[in-house]
PyMOL Python script that loads the backbone (N, CA, C, O; Angstrom):
from pymol import cmd

cmd.read_pdbstr("""\
ATOM      1  N   MET A   1     -29.143  14.456  67.713  1.00  0.00           N
ATOM      2  CA  MET A   1     -29.788  15.117  66.606  1.00  0.00           C
ATOM      3  C   MET A   1     -30.148  14.065  65.558  1.00  0.00           C
ATOM      4  O   MET A   1     -29.320  13.233  65.189  1.00  0.00           O
ATOM      5  N   THR A   2     -31.369  14.112  65.093  1.00  0.00           N
ATOM      6  CA  THR A   2     -31.816  13.137  64.105  1.00  0.00           C
ATOM      7  C   THR A   2     -31.984  13.816  62.756  1.00  0.00           C
ATOM      8  O   THR A   2     -32.375  14.980  62.677  1.00  0.00           O
ATOM      9  N   LEU A   3     -31.691  13.091  61.721  1.00  0.00           N
ATOM     10  CA  LEU A   3     -31.861  13.599  60.364  1.00  0.00           C
ATOM     11  C   LEU A   3     -33.236  13.199  59.853  1.00  0.00           C
ATOM     12  O   LEU A   3     -33.668  12.057  60.008  1.00  0.00           O
ATOM     13  N   GLN A   4     -33.902  14.145  59.253  1.00  0.00           N
ATOM     14  CA  GLN A   4     -35.200  13.853  58.669  1.00  0.00           C
ATOM     15  C   GLN A   4     -35.027  13.674  57.165  1.00  0.00           C
ATOM     16  O   GLN A   4     -34.386  14.489  56.502  1.00  0.00           O
ATOM     17  N   THR A   5     -35.591  12.629  56.650  1.00  0.00           N
ATOM     18  CA  THR A   5     -35.540  12.413  55.210  1.00  0.00           C
ATOM     19  C   THR A   5     -36.843  12.892  54.610  1.00  0.00           C
ATOM     20  O   THR A   5     -37.913  12.713  55.191  1.00  0.00           O
ATOM     21  N   SER A   6     -36.747  13.492  53.463  1.00  0.00           N
ATOM     22  CA  SER A   6     -37.961  13.964  52.804  1.00  0.00           C
ATOM     23  C   SER A   6     -38.656  12.781  52.153  1.00  0.00           C
ATOM     24  O   SER A   6     -38.021  11.927  51.536  1.00  0.00           O
ATOM     25  N   GLN A   7     -39.950  12.750  52.302  1.00  0.00           N
ATOM     26  CA  GLN A   7     -40.729  11.671  51.725  1.00  0.00           C
ATOM     27  C   GLN A   7     -41.571  12.221  50.593  1.00  0.00           C
ATOM     28  O   GLN A   7     -42.107  13.325  50.679  1.00  0.00           O
ATOM     29  N   THR A   8     -41.680  11.447  49.541  1.00  0.00           N
ATOM     30  CA  THR A   8     -42.505  11.864  48.415  1.00  0.00           C
ATOM     31  C   THR A   8     -43.885  11.250  48.570  1.00  0.00           C
ATOM     32  O   THR A   8     -44.024  10.184  49.170  1.00  0.00           O
ATOM     33  N   PRO A   9     -44.904  11.905  48.040  1.00  0.00           N
ATOM     34  CA  PRO A   9     -46.245  11.314  48.094  1.00  0.00           C
ATOM     35  C   PRO A   9     -46.279  10.004  47.313  1.00  0.00           C
ATOM     36  O   PRO A   9     -45.479   9.780  46.406  1.00  0.00           O
ATOM     37  N   PHE A  10     -47.208   9.162  47.680  1.00  0.00           N
ATOM     38  CA  PHE A  10     -47.298   7.854  47.031  1.00  0.00           C
ATOM     39  C   PHE A  10     -47.677   7.958  45.559  1.00  0.00           C
ATOM     40  O   PHE A  10     -47.318   7.083  44.771  1.00  0.00           O
ATOM     41  N   ASP A  11     -48.393   9.007  45.175  1.00  0.00           N
ATOM     42  CA  ASP A  11     -48.821   9.126  43.790  1.00  0.00           C
ATOM     43  C   ASP A  11     -47.828   9.887  42.916  1.00  0.00           C
ATOM     44  O   ASP A  11     -48.105  10.141  41.744  1.00  0.00           O
ATOM     45  N   ALA A  12     -46.681  10.250  43.472  1.00  0.00           N
ATOM     46  CA  ALA A  12     -45.682  10.982  42.689  1.00  0.00           C
ATOM     47  C   ALA A  12     -45.021  10.042  41.689  1.00  0.00           C
ATOM     48  O   ALA A  12     -44.715   8.892  42.005  1.00  0.00           O
ATOM     49  N   LYS A  13     -44.807  10.546  40.487  1.00  0.00           N
ATOM     50  CA  LYS A  13     -44.160   9.762  39.436  1.00  0.00           C
ATOM     51  C   LYS A  13     -42.735  10.270  39.259  1.00  0.00           C
ATOM     52  O   LYS A  13     -42.468  11.449  39.492  1.00  0.00           O
ATOM     53  N   PRO A  14     -41.831   9.410  38.857  1.00  0.00           N
ATOM     54  CA  PRO A  14     -40.469   9.889  38.595  1.00  0.00           C
ATOM     55  C   PRO A  14     -40.472  10.810  37.381  1.00  0.00           C
ATOM     56  O   PRO A  14     -41.317  10.660  36.498  1.00  0.00           O
ATOM     57  N   PRO A  15     -39.547  11.755  37.322  1.00  0.00           N
ATOM     58  CA  PRO A  15     -39.513  12.673  36.171  1.00  0.00           C
ATOM     59  C   PRO A  15     -39.200  11.925  34.881  1.00  0.00           C
ATOM     60  O   PRO A  15     -38.479  10.927  34.878  1.00  0.00           O
ATOM     61  N   MET A  16     -39.759  12.433  33.787  1.00  0.00           N
ATOM     62  CA  MET A  16     -39.521  11.822  32.477  1.00  0.00           C
ATOM     63  C   MET A  16     -38.140  12.196  31.963  1.00  0.00           C
ATOM     64  O   MET A  16     -37.641  13.293  32.215  1.00  0.00           O
ATOM     65  N   ALA A  17     -37.547  11.286  31.256  1.00  0.00           N
ATOM     66  CA  ALA A  17     -36.291  11.586  30.574  1.00  0.00           C
ATOM     67  C   ALA A  17     -36.608  12.441  29.356  1.00  0.00           C
ATOM     68  O   ALA A  17     -37.751  12.476  28.900  1.00  0.00           O
ATOM     69  N   ALA A  18     -35.618  13.119  28.835  1.00  0.00           N
ATOM     70  CA  ALA A  18     -35.835  14.008  27.688  1.00  0.00           C
ATOM     71  C   ALA A  18     -36.347  13.233  26.480  1.00  0.00           C
ATOM     72  O   ALA A  18     -37.158  13.753  25.715  1.00  0.00           O
ATOM     73  N   ALA A  19     -35.891  12.012  26.300  1.00  0.00           N
ATOM     74  CA  ALA A  19     -36.323  11.226  25.145  1.00  0.00           C
ATOM     75  C   ALA A  19     -37.769  10.767  25.277  1.00  0.00           C
ATOM     76  O   ALA A  19     -38.415  10.467  24.274  1.00  0.00           O
ATOM     77  N   GLU A  20     -38.285  10.709  26.507  1.00  0.00           N
ATOM     78  CA  GLU A  20     -39.643  10.239  26.731  1.00  0.00           C
ATOM     79  C   GLU A  20     -40.661  11.369  26.764  1.00  0.00           C
ATOM     80  O   GLU A  20     -41.865  11.116  26.799  1.00  0.00           O
ATOM     81  N   ALA A  21     -40.195  12.602  26.754  1.00  0.00           N
ATOM     82  CA  ALA A  21     -41.113  13.737  26.852  1.00  0.00           C
ATOM     83  C   ALA A  21     -42.003  13.792  25.618  1.00  0.00           C
ATOM     84  O   ALA A  21     -41.512  13.676  24.495  1.00  0.00           O
ATOM     85  N   PRO A  22     -43.299  13.966  25.814  1.00  0.00           N
ATOM     86  CA  PRO A  22     -44.199  14.013  24.659  1.00  0.00           C
ATOM     87  C   PRO A  22     -44.010  15.298  23.851  1.00  0.00           C
ATOM     88  O   PRO A  22     -43.709  16.358  24.399  1.00  0.00           O
ATOM     89  N   VAL A  23     -44.191  15.178  22.569  1.00  0.00           N
ATOM     90  CA  VAL A  23     -44.100  16.335  21.678  1.00  0.00           C
ATOM     91  C   VAL A  23     -45.515  16.851  21.477  1.00  0.00           C
ATOM     92  O   VAL A  23     -46.397  16.123  21.020  1.00  0.00           O
ATOM     93  N   GLY A  24     -45.719  18.108  21.821  1.00  0.00           N
ATOM     94  CA  GLY A  24     -47.052  18.682  21.728  1.00  0.00           C
ATOM     95  C   GLY A  24     -47.292  19.391  20.411  1.00  0.00           C
ATOM     96  O   GLY A  24     -46.426  19.446  19.537  1.00  0.00           O
ATOM     97  N   LYS A  25     -48.492  19.930  20.295  1.00  0.00           N
ATOM     98  CA  LYS A  25     -48.865  20.654  19.077  1.00  0.00           C
ATOM     99  C   LYS A  25     -48.041  21.924  18.917  1.00  0.00           C
ATOM    100  O   LYS A  25     -47.716  22.320  17.798  1.00  0.00           O
ATOM    101  N   THR A  26     -47.703  22.560  20.031  1.00  0.00           N
ATOM    102  CA  THR A  26     -46.897  23.782  19.970  1.00  0.00           C
ATOM    103  C   THR A  26     -45.511  23.486  19.408  1.00  0.00           C
ATOM    104  O   THR A  26     -44.993  24.242  18.586  1.00  0.00           O
ATOM    105  N   ASP A  27     -44.917  22.387  19.851  1.00  0.00           N
ATOM    106  CA  ASP A  27     -43.598  22.003  19.338  1.00  0.00           C
ATOM    107  C   ASP A  27     -43.647  21.758  17.837  1.00  0.00           C
ATOM    108  O   ASP A  27     -42.770  22.202  17.094  1.00  0.00           O
ATOM    109  N   PHE A  28     -44.685  21.045  17.399  1.00  0.00           N
ATOM    110  CA  PHE A  28     -44.818  20.758  15.974  1.00  0.00           C
ATOM    111  C   PHE A  28     -45.032  22.040  15.178  1.00  0.00           C
ATOM    112  O   PHE A  28     -44.474  22.192  14.091  1.00  0.00           O
ATOM    113  N   ALA A  29     -45.839  22.968  15.709  1.00  0.00           N
ATOM    114  CA  ALA A  29     -46.103  24.228  15.007  1.00  0.00           C
ATOM    115  C   ALA A  29     -44.828  25.068  14.898  1.00  0.00           C
ATOM    116  O   ALA A  29     -44.575  25.666  13.853  1.00  0.00           O
ATOM    117  N   LEU A  30     -44.035  25.120  15.948  1.00  0.00           N
ATOM    118  CA  LEU A  30     -42.777  25.868  15.897  1.00  0.00           C
ATOM    119  C   LEU A  30     -41.813  25.249  14.886  1.00  0.00           C
ATOM    120  O   LEU A  30     -41.154  25.966  14.132  1.00  0.00           O
ATOM    121  N   TYR A  31     -41.733  23.934  14.872  1.00  0.00           N
ATOM    122  CA  TYR A  31     -40.873  23.243  13.906  1.00  0.00           C
ATOM    123  C   TYR A  31     -41.339  23.525  12.481  1.00  0.00           C
ATOM    124  O   TYR A  31     -40.525  23.824  11.606  1.00  0.00           O
ATOM    125  N   ALA A  32     -42.638  23.429  12.249  1.00  0.00           N
ATOM    126  CA  ALA A  32     -43.182  23.677  10.910  1.00  0.00           C
ATOM    127  C   ALA A  32     -42.931  25.122  10.479  1.00  0.00           C
ATOM    128  O   ALA A  32     -42.663  25.378   9.305  1.00  0.00           O
ATOM    129  N   GLY A  33     -43.015  26.068  11.417  1.00  0.00           N
ATOM    130  CA  GLY A  33     -42.753  27.469  11.094  1.00  0.00           C
ATOM    131  C   GLY A  33     -41.316  27.703  10.673  1.00  0.00           C
ATOM    132  O   GLY A  33     -41.056  28.444   9.725  1.00  0.00           O
ATOM    133  N   VAL A  34     -40.384  27.076  11.371  1.00  0.00           N
ATOM    134  CA  VAL A  34     -38.967  27.221  11.015  1.00  0.00           C
ATOM    135  C   VAL A  34     -38.694  26.605   9.646  1.00  0.00           C
ATOM    136  O   VAL A  34     -37.998  27.199   8.822  1.00  0.00           O
ATOM    137  N   VAL A  35     -39.236  25.422   9.406  1.00  0.00           N
ATOM    138  CA  VAL A  35     -39.027  24.760   8.113  1.00  0.00           C
ATOM    139  C   VAL A  35     -39.625  25.593   6.982  1.00  0.00           C
ATOM    140  O   VAL A  35     -39.010  25.737   5.926  1.00  0.00           O
ATOM    141  N   ALA A  36     -40.813  26.137   7.196  1.00  0.00           N
ATOM    142  CA  ALA A  36     -41.465  26.946   6.158  1.00  0.00           C
ATOM    143  C   ALA A  36     -40.675  28.221   5.873  1.00  0.00           C
ATOM    144  O   ALA A  36     -40.502  28.598   4.714  1.00  0.00           O
ATOM    145  N   SER A  37     -40.197  28.885   6.921  1.00  0.00           N
ATOM    146  CA  SER A  37     -39.465  30.134   6.696  1.00  0.00           C
ATOM    147  C   SER A  37     -38.139  29.878   5.982  1.00  0.00           C
ATOM    148  O   SER A  37     -37.747  30.666   5.121  1.00  0.00           O
ATOM    149  N   TRP A  38     -37.450  28.805   6.318  1.00  0.00           N
ATOM    150  CA  TRP A  38     -36.210  28.487   5.616  1.00  0.00           C
ATOM    151  C   TRP A  38     -36.497  28.125   4.165  1.00  0.00           C
ATOM    152  O   TRP A  38     -35.737  28.498   3.271  1.00  0.00           O
ATOM    153  N   SER A  39     -37.582  27.404   3.923  1.00  0.00           N
ATOM    154  CA  SER A  39     -37.921  27.007   2.552  1.00  0.00           C
ATOM    155  C   SER A  39     -38.274  28.213   1.701  1.00  0.00           C
ATOM    156  O   SER A  39     -37.816  28.324   0.564  1.00  0.00           O
ATOM    157  N   LEU A  40     -39.078  29.112   2.232  1.00  0.00           N
ATOM    158  CA  LEU A  40     -39.474  30.297   1.471  1.00  0.00           C
ATOM    159  C   LEU A  40     -38.286  31.216   1.219  1.00  0.00           C
ATOM    160  O   LEU A  40     -38.202  31.850   0.167  1.00  0.00           O
ATOM    161  N   SER A  41     -37.381  31.290   2.164  1.00  0.00           N
ATOM    162  CA  SER A  41     -36.184  32.107   1.981  1.00  0.00           C
ATOM    163  C   SER A  41     -35.330  31.550   0.840  1.00  0.00           C
ATOM    164  O   SER A  41     -34.764  32.309   0.053  1.00  0.00           O
ATOM    165  N   TRP A  42     -35.241  30.238   0.757  1.00  0.00           N
ATOM    166  CA  TRP A  42     -34.462  29.616  -0.312  1.00  0.00           C
ATOM    167  C   TRP A  42     -35.063  29.940  -1.676  1.00  0.00           C
ATOM    168  O   TRP A  42     -34.334  30.267  -2.613  1.00  0.00           O
ATOM    169  N   TYR A  43     -36.381  29.852  -1.793  1.00  0.00           N
ATOM    170  CA  TYR A  43     -37.028  30.166  -3.064  1.00  0.00           C
ATOM    171  C   TYR A  43     -36.853  31.640  -3.425  1.00  0.00           C
ATOM    172  O   TYR A  43     -36.690  31.970  -4.600  1.00  0.00           O
ATOM    173  N   ALA A  44     -36.883  32.515  -2.447  1.00  0.00           N
ATOM    174  CA  ALA A  44     -36.678  33.935  -2.725  1.00  0.00           C
ATOM    175  C   ALA A  44     -35.273  34.183  -3.266  1.00  0.00           C
ATOM    176  O   ALA A  44     -35.096  34.986  -4.183  1.00  0.00           O
ATOM    177  N   ILE A  45     -34.296  33.515  -2.717  1.00  0.00           N
ATOM    178  CA  ILE A  45     -32.917  33.677  -3.194  1.00  0.00           C
ATOM    179  C   ILE A  45     -32.781  33.145  -4.617  1.00  0.00           C
ATOM    180  O   ILE A  45     -32.180  33.799  -5.469  1.00  0.00           O
ATOM    181  N   ILE A  46     -33.326  31.980  -4.874  1.00  0.00           N
ATOM    182  CA  ILE A  46     -33.220  31.362  -6.204  1.00  0.00           C
ATOM    183  C   ILE A  46     -33.925  32.208  -7.263  1.00  0.00           C
ATOM    184  O   ILE A  46     -33.402  32.376  -8.365  1.00  0.00           O
ATOM    185  N   LEU A  47     -35.098  32.739  -6.945  1.00  0.00           N
ATOM    186  CA  LEU A  47     -35.854  33.512  -7.928  1.00  0.00           C
ATOM    187  C   LEU A  47     -35.200  34.860  -8.243  1.00  0.00           C
ATOM    188  O   LEU A  47     -35.400  35.397  -9.333  1.00  0.00           O
ATOM    189  N   GLN A  48     -34.429  35.410  -7.317  1.00  0.00           N
ATOM    190  CA  GLN A  48     -33.818  36.711  -7.549  1.00  0.00           C
ATOM    191  C   GLN A  48     -32.444  36.620  -8.193  1.00  0.00           C
ATOM    192  O   GLN A  48     -31.931  37.626  -8.683  1.00  0.00           O
ATOM    193  N   LEU A  49     -31.850  35.469  -8.204  1.00  0.00           N
ATOM    194  CA  LEU A  49     -30.514  35.347  -8.790  1.00  0.00           C
ATOM    195  C   LEU A  49     -30.564  35.637 -10.281  1.00  0.00           C
ATOM    196  O   LEU A  49     -31.369  35.050 -11.005  1.00  0.00           O
ATOM    197  N   GLY A  50     -29.720  36.526 -10.734  1.00  0.00           N
ATOM    198  CA  GLY A  50     -29.613  36.834 -12.149  1.00  0.00           C
ATOM    199  C   GLY A  50     -30.539  37.939 -12.622  1.00  0.00           C
ATOM    200  O   GLY A  50     -30.236  38.590 -13.622  1.00  0.00           O
ATOM    201  N   THR A  51     -31.647  38.177 -11.951  1.00  0.00           N
ATOM    202  CA  THR A  51     -32.579  39.212 -12.405  1.00  0.00           C
ATOM    203  C   THR A  51     -32.423  40.507 -11.621  1.00  0.00           C
ATOM    204  O   THR A  51     -32.771  41.578 -12.118  1.00  0.00           O
ATOM    205  N   VAL A  52     -31.912  40.420 -10.422  1.00  0.00           N
ATOM    206  CA  VAL A  52     -31.750  41.600  -9.564  1.00  0.00           C
ATOM    207  C   VAL A  52     -30.295  41.647  -9.106  1.00  0.00           C
ATOM    208  O   VAL A  52     -29.689  40.614  -8.822  1.00  0.00           O
ATOM    209  N   ALA A  53     -29.749  42.845  -9.039  1.00  0.00           N
ATOM    210  CA  ALA A  53     -28.380  42.993  -8.546  1.00  0.00           C
ATOM    211  C   ALA A  53     -28.310  42.508  -7.091  1.00  0.00           C
ATOM    212  O   ALA A  53     -29.249  42.729  -6.326  1.00  0.00           O
ATOM    213  N   PRO A  54     -27.221  41.854  -6.706  1.00  0.00           N
ATOM    214  CA  PRO A  54     -27.117  41.331  -5.342  1.00  0.00           C
ATOM    215  C   PRO A  54     -27.285  42.403  -4.265  1.00  0.00           C
ATOM    216  O   PRO A  54     -27.848  42.134  -3.204  1.00  0.00           O
ATOM    217  N   GLU A  55     -26.796  43.623  -4.537  1.00  0.00           N
ATOM    218  CA  GLU A  55     -26.920  44.697  -3.556  1.00  0.00           C
ATOM    219  C   GLU A  55     -28.381  45.082  -3.341  1.00  0.00           C
ATOM    220  O   GLU A  55     -28.814  45.301  -2.210  1.00  0.00           O
ATOM    221  N   VAL A  56     -29.130  45.161  -4.425  1.00  0.00           N
ATOM    222  CA  VAL A  56     -30.550  45.508  -4.327  1.00  0.00           C
ATOM    223  C   VAL A  56     -31.301  44.412  -3.578  1.00  0.00           C
ATOM    224  O   VAL A  56     -32.149  44.695  -2.731  1.00  0.00           O
ATOM    225  N   SER A  57     -30.988  43.183  -3.891  1.00  0.00           N
ATOM    226  CA  SER A  57     -31.622  42.060  -3.206  1.00  0.00           C
ATOM    227  C   SER A  57     -31.323  42.093  -1.710  1.00  0.00           C
ATOM    228  O   SER A  57     -32.202  41.833  -0.888  1.00  0.00           O
ATOM    229  N   LEU A  58     -30.089  42.412  -1.368  1.00  0.00           N
ATOM    230  CA  LEU A  58     -29.696  42.492   0.035  1.00  0.00           C
ATOM    231  C   LEU A  58     -30.458  43.592   0.760  1.00  0.00           C
ATOM    232  O   LEU A  58     -30.936  43.381   1.874  1.00  0.00           O
ATOM    233  N   VAL A  59     -30.576  44.755   0.145  1.00  0.00           N
ATOM    234  CA  VAL A  59     -31.308  45.869   0.758  1.00  0.00           C
ATOM    235  C   VAL A  59     -32.769  45.491   0.971  1.00  0.00           C
ATOM    236  O   VAL A  59     -33.319  45.735   2.044  1.00  0.00           O
ATOM    237  N   TRP A  60     -33.397  44.902  -0.032  1.00  0.00           N
ATOM    238  CA  TRP A  60     -34.803  44.512   0.099  1.00  0.00           C
ATOM    239  C   TRP A  60     -35.004  43.484   1.200  1.00  0.00           C
ATOM    240  O   TRP A  60     -35.970  43.563   1.960  1.00  0.00           O
ATOM    241  N   ARG A  61     -34.099  42.526   1.289  1.00  0.00           N
ATOM    242  CA  ARG A  61     -34.242  41.493   2.326  1.00  0.00           C
ATOM    243  C   ARG A  61     -34.108  42.088   3.714  1.00  0.00           C
ATOM    244  O   ARG A  61     -34.851  41.706   4.619  1.00  0.00           O
ATOM    245  N   PHE A  62     -33.170  43.023   3.907  1.00  0.00           N
ATOM    246  CA  PHE A  62     -33.018  43.647   5.217  1.00  0.00           C
ATOM    247  C   PHE A  62     -34.208  44.540   5.543  1.00  0.00           C
ATOM    248  O   PHE A  62     -34.650  44.587   6.691  1.00  0.00           O
ATOM    249  N   LEU A  63     -34.727  45.243   4.549  1.00  0.00           N
ATOM    250  CA  LEU A  63     -35.903  46.088   4.784  1.00  0.00           C
ATOM    251  C   LEU A  63     -37.125  45.254   5.155  1.00  0.00           C
ATOM    252  O   LEU A  63     -37.868  45.608   6.071  1.00  0.00           O
ATOM    253  N   LEU A  64     -37.329  44.164   4.456  1.00  0.00           N
ATOM    254  CA  LEU A  64     -38.462  43.295   4.777  1.00  0.00           C
ATOM    255  C   LEU A  64     -38.294  42.624   6.137  1.00  0.00           C
ATOM    256  O   LEU A  64     -39.269  42.444   6.866  1.00  0.00           O
ATOM    257  N   ALA A  65     -37.076  42.258   6.477  1.00  0.00           N
ATOM    258  CA  ALA A  65     -36.839  41.619   7.771  1.00  0.00           C
ATOM    259  C   ALA A  65     -37.035  42.587   8.927  1.00  0.00           C
ATOM    260  O   ALA A  65     -37.448  42.183  10.014  1.00  0.00           O
ATOM    261  N   SER A  66     -36.743  43.857   8.702  1.00  0.00           N
ATOM    262  CA  SER A  66     -36.883  44.840   9.785  1.00  0.00           C
ATOM    263  C   SER A  66     -38.308  45.333   9.947  1.00  0.00           C
ATOM    264  O   SER A  66     -38.629  45.960  10.957  1.00  0.00           O
ATOM    265  N   ALA A  67     -39.172  45.065   8.975  1.00  0.00           N
ATOM    266  CA  ALA A  67     -40.564  45.544   9.047  1.00  0.00           C
ATOM    267  C   ALA A  67     -41.385  44.758  10.037  1.00  0.00           C
ATOM    268  O   ALA A  67     -42.571  45.036  10.213  1.00  0.00           O
TER     269      ALA A  67
END
""", "prot")
cmd.dss("prot")
cmd.show_as("cartoon", "prot")
cmd.util.cbc("prot")
cmd.orient("prot")
């Protein structure tokens, strides 16, 4: 019985390492979206402190998040 070894095509390239993988426009857009949402959330918290009761602020944030 003979063992057959699998052969790769001559034009096949080795897989890229995670550090070498190119970052695409989609990756950048997702990153920018996360940064923007965290930034806007911080400003919303800062602007409501002292002017609105914490309970009211909490209710509004949950209502807006569920919409």
